[in-house]
C-alpha angles and dihedrals in degrees: 000000000000125000124242117223118216124184107202129156120172135183106256090229092055091044091054092051092043092053090052092051093044091048091053093048091044090057090055090050090056088068101037133012119245093255132038111257128198123199096184136280094256095051118120113256092231090052090048091051094046091048092050092046090052091051092049092048091049090049090051090054089051092049090050089057091054090047089053088055090052090051090054091047089052088056091059107290119213118125109010128184121208133169120255088248091055090045091054091049091050090049092053093046093048088052092050092047093049092048091052092046091050091048096046105033109020106039093133094056126082120243089240092055092049094046096047096040091241094145131114098249091194092060088071125086114246090261093050089048088059091046090051089050089055090047090053093045090052089049090052091047090052091051091050093047093048092049092049094045091048090050091048091050093049091047089052092050094052 
């Protein structure tokens, strides 16, 4: 399995705030996934519970991969190498975190405004400014991961 190369350097102050925000959101994801999921009305309750528990456990594994990245960034960052499997876990966890942030902090903003950065940053409270910074960092991380995974897949096909 190929390695994915990420070049990430963050201000230690921002990293510290980001980790706090991500930890808080991660705790909420332990209880409920980022999106509402429906198994079907006729599904057995035990099956529904087992399925949900499996999803939450898988999400926790994904969040652990992102936390590992933050630990490496705290040790200096720069050029980081991760496996494709870890990169996919980080991609899924970044998606879940961004969905939860959008749902909990940015309900009044359109998805398009959030994704393109067409928001009045100064309309946010200082705390929401930090949360939006985390949201944007996770978006950038997703873009990097997707680009690296796409490149890895095309290299493999050649």
